[in-house]
N, C-alpha and C positions, 0 to 999 in steps of 0.2 A: 884403210883404217889402221892397220898394223904399222905401216910406215909412219903415219902421223903420230901414233902413240909412241913409237920408238924415238922419234925425233923430238917431239915436244915434251913428253912425260919423262922419258929416260935421259934426254939430252944428248943423244947420239947423233953424230953427223951422218953415219952410215948405219945400216941395219946391224944390230947385234946378232950373235949366234942364236939366241933363244927366239928372237923375232923372225929370223930366217926360217928356223925350224917350224915355227907356228904357221907362217905363210905356206911353207911346203905341205904341212899337214892339212891345212884348209883346202888347198888346191887338190890334194889327193882325195879328200873326202868329197869335194864337189864333183870331181870327175867320176865318182862312183855313185852319185846321187840318182835315185830312180826317177826324179822329176826333171833332171837335166836343166835346160835353159828355162823351163817354166817354173822353176823353183821360186817361191816367195820368201818371206822373212823366216828365219830359222825358229824364232820364238813361237810362231803359229804352226809349225810343221809337226805332223804326227809322228814322223820318223826322226829320231835324233841320231845324227851321223857321228857326232864327236864323242870321244870318251869323256867320262865325268871330269877328269883333270883338265883336259883341253877345253871343255865347255866353260869351266871356271876361268881359265886364262882368257878365252876369247870374250867372255862377259866383261872382264876387267878392261880389256882394250876397247870394247864397244861403249862402255859407260864413259870412258874418258874421251874417245874420239868421236863418238856419235854427235853430240851437240856442236862440236867444232867443225864437223863436215859441212855444215851450213855455210861456213866462211870459206872453206877451201875447195869444195866441190858441190855447189848448190844444185846443179842440174842432176847430178848423180843421186843426191838425196831425194829430190822430187820424183825421179823415176823409181827409186826404191820404194817410196811411200805409196806410189800408184800400184805397185805389185801386190799390195795387201790384198 
């Protein structure tokens, strides 16, 4: 989703520094998530892994990229919804 946001919203051909940093942060947080591979959607999670500032950034990305994911990766969206 971050790659889609960076390309379509920000107009970058390659990931910008702030989007690279956000991806690295997200991966680091997911690596330390107590739910591991069984993790569902973050908005339903009782444990919030992201700092308030990063949550704000990732929400902005998700609001933009989420609806567009149906066009770019429909199977991933369906699998994500089924994790609810």
